[in-house]
N, C-alpha and C positions, 0 to 999 in steps of 0.2 A: 504494500499499499504506499503511494506517495502521498503527502499528503502539506500542502503550504497553506500558511497562518499569515492572514494580512494584515499588517501596520493599521494602528488605528487613524485614520486616515485617507485608506486607501479607497475607493465603492470600491465592491464587483462588476465587471461588469459580463466579460465571457470566459466561456472556460475550452482548452480547442478534448479532442481524447470521453468525448462524457465526459468531462470533469465536473465531482457535482457540490454544489454552496450552502453550505452551513451558515444561514446569518446570523446566526448564536454568538457561535464562536470564532465566523472570518477565514473561518478557512473551506477549500477546494481536497477534495480527496479525487485519485484515480486509481485503482483496482486492475493493478497489473501480472497475469495470468502466471506467463514464462516469460524470459527473456537468455536466447540460447547465449552460449559465452560466446566473449567480441561483440556482443549484438550492441544495439546503444534505442534508445524514446527517446522523444521528444515531446516534453510536452510547456503547456502557458500558457498565461492566465491574461487577460487585459481589464487595467484598473483606470479607476480614472482620480486625481490626487483631490482631494477637494481643501488643502491649505493651502498658500503661495507659503516659500522659503522655511518651508522643513523636509529636517532628512526622515525618511520612513525606513524601517527597519521589519522586512517579511521573514520568517521563516520558514524551512523546505526539511520536512522529516522523512524517512523509510525507510519502512520496517513490514515486518515477515515477522505477523501472530503479536509475537506481546515484545521482543527482539530490537531494540534497535541498528539498521545496519551504515547510517549515514544522513548529520544532517548538515546544515545548512543554511546562511543567512544571506540577501543581498540588501545593500543600501541606498537609496535614491533620494535626492533632492529636487522637492519641486518647484517648478521656477512658475512666475506668470512671462505673460504677453500682454505685448499694450497695442490698442487696436484705437487708433486717431481716428478720427473722421471732421471733416467738415459741411456743415450748414448751411445756406444763407436765404434769407426771407424777406419778405417785404416791398417786392420786388417784381411779386406777378398781379401788381393793378399800376395803372399809370400814374407818374402822376404832375400835377405843377407847373407849370415850368417857374422861375423870379422865389419858388419856395421850400426851405429844408426839407426832406424825407428822411425816414429810418431806412438802413439794410442792419439789423439784425444780421449776426456773426453767430453761429452755436461752433465750438469747437469742444468735441467730445472725448468719451470716452471707453467704448465696449467693450474692452479688455481685461485683462486680472492682473497687470504692471500697471502702475502710474505713467505715463505719458507727462515729461520732462522737457525746459526749454524750450517749451512750445511756442512760436512767432507766428502772426496772421503779416503775411503780407500782399497791398492788394497797389495794381498798375492804375489811377483812376485817370480815362482818359484827360484829354482837354480842356474837356467838354463841359466837365463837374466840374463844379468848387466844392471843397472841406469845406464845412462847415461846424463841428468839430467828432470827436473820440468818447466816446462815453464807454468803463469798462479794461478800461488798455492805457496805457500807457505807451507816449515815441520819445525815440533819444534827439539830442539837442540838436539843431543845428538839422532834422532831417527833409528830406525833404516835401513839397506839398502834395508831386502826381506818385511818384513814390513813397507809401504807404505802409515803415515797418514795426507792427502796432506789436507792444507784452501785454501780456492779459496781468488784470491785478492778480493777481494767481497761476504759476509760472507754473505749477506742476499742477495736473490734469490727474484726480484719484481713481480706480475704475470702478465705473457708476455713472459719473461722475460731467461734470459740462458748467466750461468758462462761455460767458458773450456779449462778444462786444457790440456797440453797436455806433455803427458810424454814421454822419449824415453826410446829406450832402448835398448838393442844391445847384438848380441847370436856370445858365438862363437863356437857352435857347430848345425851340420840342425836337422832339426827334430820337433814336436811337440811340443808347447807348453803352457800348460795351466795360463790361467792368471786369477787370481779372486777377484773381484771391490766388495765395497762397500756405495753407499752412507747411510748417518748418518744423521741426524737433527736434534730438536728439536719436528716438528711435525710428527713423525713417532713411534709408538714405538718395532719394527720393521723396520732395514736399508734395502733398495732393492741392493738386491744382484747378482750377475750375473758370470758367469765362461766363460767365450772366448778363443776359441783355436789358437793359434799363428804360422801359420809356416814358417820356415826358411832353405833356403836350401844354397848347396852349396855356397860357394863365385865364378859367376861369371859366375852363370848355368843359364835360364832362365826360368820365369814363365813356 
């Protein structure tokens, strides 16, 4: 009989070769009828870690009746992954020229590890003028058309989000292309998107 006792913090998903799982003691067992000299048999278990940053040790024991033939331990360290995302809202409805309108950016993390060093980069077209930024700061001397915005909290924890609202204004009606990027320590390439903002003459109804 081969038995693997899972470390607390590991959730059982499946086992090969008809392994039977006992949720009471967290143990998977396999019955081995016979094994010829020189032969090998392989058994595996698929598990999921419930916590990040833990070192979890499982025990494997091979027995024949009441006699223990061999034991082994295996330790794994659980790590998380960051999953940053970038959404923009408030641009679906046309805005009026000559008035400031808000473009909220949502910087979120759907992963299990924190996102660090996050920055929002925006290239404003010449047809749009920056009015103000809420929820983030720019470095001194930053060009008005190339915005580099750091959220108030540079670290985005698992399941959380930061919102930056960029208020802009257009002098003329038409369509304006807004190019945005989210950069952070966990991304080799930034998350980039291009959005169109439509403005209508003042007093027009969409």
